[in-house]
N, C-alpha and C positions, 0 to 999 in steps of 0.2 A: 555537440555532435549527435545526430539522430541515432536512436537505438536501431540495431539491425533487425530486419523483419524476420519473424518466425517462419521457418519453412513449413510447407504443407505436404500432406501425403499425396504423391503423384496419382494414386488410384482414386482416392475419395475426396481430395481437396480439403480434408480436415487438418487443423493445425497439429503439428507433431510435438512430442514431449522430449525434454532433456532427460538425461539419466536420473538426475535428482528428482524430477517430477514423476518419472516412472516409478522410482523407488517409493516416493511418498504415496502415490495412488494405489500401488499394489501391496504396500505394507512389507515389502522385502528389501533388505539392505542391498546397496549397489554391488558389493562383492558377490552376493548370491546371484544377482541378475547376470553379472559378467560370467560367473561359473556356468550358468545355464546357456549363455550364448556360446561359450567355448565348446559345450557338449552338443550343440546343434538343436537345442530345444526351443529356440526362437529363430525366426527367419532373419536373414541379414538385414540390418537397418536400411530403410529405403533411401535415406539422405545422410550424407556426411558433409560437414562444412569445415573439416580440418582433420589432421591425422588422428587426433584423439577426441574429436567432437562428432558424435552421432546423434540422430534424432529418431524417435520411435513413435509408431502409431498408437492411438488409444487402445486398439484391439489387443496390444501386448499385455495390458493390465489383467484382463480375464484369463489370458493364456498363462501368465505367470502364476496367478492364483490356483489355476487348475494343476499346473506342474507341481507346485508346492504341496497341494493337497494330496496328489497321487503319491508323491515321494514320502511325505512325513506323516500323513494321516493313514495311508494305506500301504506304505513300505514298498512301493514299486521301485526297482532299480531304474536309473536314468536311461539306460539302454532300452528298457521295455517302454518307458514313457515316450522316448523318441519314436519308437515304432508305432505306438498308438497315435501320436500326433501326426505322423506321416500318413497314416491311413484314416485320418480324421474326417475325410469327406464321405466315408461310408456312414449313412444316417443311423444304421443300427449300432455301429461302434460309438458314434457321437452320443446316442442315447445311453449306452453303457457308461461312458465317461461322465455324463451328467449325473447319472444315478449314483456312481461311486463318489463323486465330489459332494453331492448333496446329502449323502449318508453320514458325513463327518459331523461331529458335534459342533454347534455354532458357539463362538465365544464373542464377547463384546470386545471390539478392537481397541486395545489400550497400548499406546506406544510406550514401552519401558526399556531403559538401558540395562546393560549387563550389571551395572552397579546395584540395581534394585535387588538382585538375588545375592550378590556378594555381601551387601550390608545386612541382608536378612539371615546370613549365616551359611550360605552355600560355599564350600571351599573353592578357592580359585583353581585348584588342581582339577576339581570336577568339571568346571566350565571349560578349562583348557583341554581336558580329555574328550569332552563332548564335541568340541570343535575339531580336534585332531582326528577323531574317528568318523567325522562327517555326520554326526547326529544333530548338530545345529550348525548354522552358518558361521563361518569364521574366516580369518582369525579374529576372535573377539577382543575388544578393548572395553574398559569400564563404561565408556560413553556409547558403545555400539547399541543401536536399537535392534530389537529382535522381532521376528514375525510372530503372528499369533500361535502358529504351530510350535515354534521353538519355545515360546513363553509357556505353553501348556506343559511341555516336557520338562522344562526347568522347574516349574511349579511342583510337578510330581516328584522330581528328584529331591527338591528341597524338603518336601513333606516326608519322604522316605528317610532322609538324613535326620530330621527332627524326631522321627519315630524311633531312632536308635540304629537304623541300618547304616552302619559306617561303610567307608570304602572297602574295608577288609571283608565285610559281610556281603556287600552288593557293589562290586566294582563296576565302573561305567563300561568297561570292556564287555561285561556280561550282556549289556543291551545290544551289542553288535551281534552276538550269537542269536538273540531273539530275532533281530532283523533278518539275519541270514536264513533262519528257519522259516520265517514268514515269506521271504522272497521266493522260496521253492513252491510254497502253496499258491502264491500269486501267479507264478508262471503257469501252473496248472489251470488256474481260474481264467487266465487270459485265453488259453487254448479252448477251454470249455465255452467261453462266451463266443469266440470267433467261429468255432466249429460245430456248435450244437445249440446253445441256448437261443441265440439271436437268429440263427439260420431257420429255425422252425416256427418262429413267432408269426402268428396270423394277424394279431391285433396290434395294439399300440406298443411300439418298441420300448418307449421310455417306461411305461407301466410294467412291462415284463422285465426289463433290466432292473428296475427298482426292487421288484419282488425277489429277483434272483440274488441281488446284492444283500438285501436284508436277511434272506434265508441263509446265505453262506456265512455272513458275519455272526448271526445268532447261533448257527450250528458250531462254528469254531469255539465260541465262548462256552456253549453248552458242553461240547465234547471235552474241552480242557478241564472244566470243573469236574465232570464225571470221572476223568482219568486221574486228576491231580489229588482230589480229596481222599480217595481210598489209598493212594500211594503214600500220602503223608501219614495216614493212620496206621499203615502196616508196619510191622517190625523192620528195623534196618536189615539189609541183606545179610550182614554177618551173623545176625541172630537166627535168621531163617536157615542159614547154611550150617549152623552148628548142630551136629547130630544129638539126639536125645541120649542122655546117659542111660546105660542098661539098668533095669530095675533091680537086678541081682548083684550089682556091684558091691564089693565089701565096703563097709563104713570106714 
């Protein structure tokens, strides 16, 4: 029996990809891609050959990588990412997205399953909590392959656990608070980019966006260090609140 012919993109006539091929090329698990589809972060697949069989353009690969980078490397909520992608025809916004994506640290892509971290000593409860809170793609199984961004986060959590930071000292739920705090800053930056930074650029939009992204990221790190270190060295609040004993108090 002859093999069925692969469908092509109606617009470009390029061969389309199955979900498994899209996952392999983008480095994202199929459940994560389906999650992005449900949230409107990818266009409707142009071809369906069955109730559960869809075919995807090659262009989805770069879009998926961008979404994953914006979500996990830069902590943007999915609703904000959806708005950015909807306005993506604006060349200035496209330049900003490219600058944000390229500012993330580059990792060598190594496909590793969840069992890699479990066998290295990361508690199963940590992995399950990370997935339940949306910090990594889930639900995870021991054989689930993870994306580069998720792998980096799992590596860092494993390092923290090995350094003695137990779940009691640093619960996974605390990371969600960090993300929520950063999300507020991101909302401000989106407005700044749209309403000021890129509106007044006279030269190369990508160069300007890259400079703005690098400055804002460096400023956040710099400010956090300047605020955090003195606070750690200061006496605890209860000590500062305790009034000095009177010098003439009886012995």
